[in-house]
C-alpha positions in Angstrom: -64.6 63.0 102.6 -62.9 60.8 99.7 -65.0 60.8 96.5 -64.2 56.5 96.3 -66.6 54.7 97.8 -65.8 52.1 100.6 -65.6 48.9 98.9 -64.3 50.2 95.5 -61.0 49.8 93.7 -59.3 51.4 91.7 -58.9 50.2 88.2 -55.5 50.9 86.7 -55.1 49.8 83.2 -52.1 47.4 82.4 -49.6 49.6 80.6 -49.2 49.1 76.6 -46.3 47.5 75.0 -45.3 51.1 73.5 -44.9 52.2 77.0 -43.4 48.9 78.0 -40.6 49.9 75.5 -40.2 53.4 77.0 -39.5 52.1 80.5 -37.2 49.2 79.1 -35.4 52.0 77.3 -35.0 53.4 80.8 -33.4 50.0 81.9 -36.3 48.6 83.7 -36.2 44.7 83.7 -39.7 44.3 84.9 -41.2 46.0 82.2 -38.7 44.1 80.1 -40.5 40.8 81.8 -43.9 42.0 81.1 -43.2 42.5 77.4 -41.8 39.6 77.1 -44.7 37.4 78.5 -46.8 39.3 76.5 -45.3 39.4 73.3 -43.2 36.5 73.1 -45.7 34.0 71.8 -46.4 36.1 68.4 -42.9 36.5 68.2 -42.0 33.2 68.4 -44.7 32.0 65.9 -43.9 34.2 63.4 -40.8 32.8 63.7 -41.5 29.6 64.3 -43.5 29.7 61.0 -40.2 30.6 58.8 -37.7 28.1 60.5 -40.3 25.4 61.1 -37.6 23.7 63.5 -38.7 24.7 67.3 -35.1 24.5 69.0 -33.7 27.3 66.4 -36.9 29.4 66.3 -36.9 29.3 70.3 -33.1 30.6 70.0 -34.1 33.1 67.4 -36.8 34.4 69.7 -34.5 34.6 72.7 -32.5 36.7 70.3 -34.7 39.1 69.3 -35.8 40.2 72.7 -32.1 40.4 73.7 -31.7 42.9 71.0 -34.9 44.6 71.3 -33.4 45.2 75.6 -30.1 46.2 73.7 -31.8 48.6 70.9 -35.2 50.0 73.3 -34.1 53.5 73.0 -34.2 52.8 68.7 -37.8 52.2 69.1 -40.0 55.4 68.1 -43.7 54.9 69.3 -44.6 57.7 66.7 -43.1 55.4 63.6 -45.4 52.7 65.3 -46.4 49.6 67.6 -43.7 47.6 69.6 -45.3 44.3 68.4 -44.5 45.7 64.4 -40.8 46.8 65.9 -40.6 43.3 67.5 -41.7 41.3 64.4 -39.7 42.9 62.3 -36.5 42.6 64.3 -38.2 38.8 64.5 -38.7 38.3 60.4 -35.0 39.9 59.9 -33.4 37.6 62.7 -35.5 34.2 60.8 -34.8 35.3 57.4 -31.3 35.6 58.5 -30.6 32.3 60.2 -32.2 30.9 57.0 -30.0 32.3 54.8 -27.0 31.5 57.3 -28.0 27.5 56.9 -28.6 28.0 53.6 -24.9 29.2 53.5 -23.8 26.1 55.4 -25.2 23.6 53.3 -24.0 25.1 50.6 -20.3 25.2 52.1 -20.6 21.6 53.2 -22.0 20.5 50.1 -19.1 22.2 48.2 -16.5 20.7 51.0 -18.0 17.6 50.2 -17.5 17.5 46.4 -14.0 18.8 46.6 -13.5 15.5 48.9 -14.8 13.5 46.7 -13.0 14.6 43.7 -9.5 14.5 45.7 -10.5 10.7 47.0 -11.6 10.3 43.3 -8.1 11.9 41.7 -6.3 9.9 44.8 -7.9 6.7 43.6 -7.2 7.4 40.1 -3.6 8.4 40.4 -2.6 5.8 42.6 -4.5 3.1 39.9 -2.4 5.1 37.1 0.8 4.9 39.5 0.1 1.0 40.1 -0.2 0.1 35.9 2.8 2.5 35.5 4.4 0.4 38.5 3.3 -2.8 36.2 4.5 -1.3 33.0 8.1 -0.2 34.4 8.6 -4.1 35.6 7.6 -5.6 32.9 9.8 -3.8 30.9 13.1 -4.0 33.3 12.6 -7.6 32.9 13.3 -7.4 29.0 16.4 -5.7 29.9 19.6 -7.5 29.9 20.8 -9.3 33.7 23.6 -6.5 34.0 21.6 -3.4 33.0 18.8 -4.5 35.2 20.8 -5.2 38.7 22.8 -1.8 37.4 19.4 0.4 37.1 17.6 -1.6 40.4 20.8 -0.6 42.4 20.8 3.2 41.2 16.7 4.0 40.9 15.5 1.5 43.4 18.0 1.4 46.0 18.9 4.6 45.9 22.8 4.1 45.5 25.4 6.2 43.6 27.2 5.2 40.2 30.3 4.9 42.7 28.4 2.3 45.1 26.8 0.5 42.4 30.2 0.0 40.4 31.4 -1.2 44.5 28.5 -3.2 44.7 28.3 -5.2 41.3 32.0 -5.2 41.6 33.3 -3.4 38.1 34.5 0.1 37.0 32.7 3.2 37.5 32.8 3.6 34.0 30.9 0.1 33.2 28.5 0.9 36.0 27.4 4.6 34.2 27.4 2.3 31.0 24.8 0.2 32.2 22.4 2.7 33.8 22.8 4.6 30.6 21.9 1.9 28.3 19.6 0.5 30.5 17.5 3.7 30.6 17.6 4.1 26.8 16.4 0.8 26.3 13.8 1.2 29.3 12.6 4.4 27.2 12.1 2.7 24.1 10.1 0.1 25.2 7.8 1.9 27.6 7.7 4.5 24.4 8.7 7.2 26.4 10.3 10.1 23.9 
């Protein structure tokens, strides 16, 4: 006769998280689901306190449990409880996320400052070029008409000495002289050594 009385149910205790980790190390998906159901809220709570952002906290919680699945064989019940092991993984991941986020913000700030500096430099360079152009035009106005025409064709028109001579209907030597003398006069007028 059985030692069980009719109507009595056998009381089976639920496996401990440490037992579940051992089963997970053997690839037991059901044990993984049970562990997740029992401990995910604690893991999420720790991560949430560190990250503050709910969406990131959920993401990191998932990462912790994926790592727990992949690294289950490294869990040693003799060294500590499963929850402690999981919370240690969670803390490391959350801190890594904070550091990565800060590094990203620092990079963005550096890049923004660099772009600002480049933009400032462009504006400054444009202003300098505008001022220089104005000074050149004013100095050109003070040259003789023959020098000014020769320089404008050679330097602003891109013509060779021969082409300048042909366009002005003068000898090549005269074109070279007008250009050379005009450039010397421009340097003097602009104070360029």
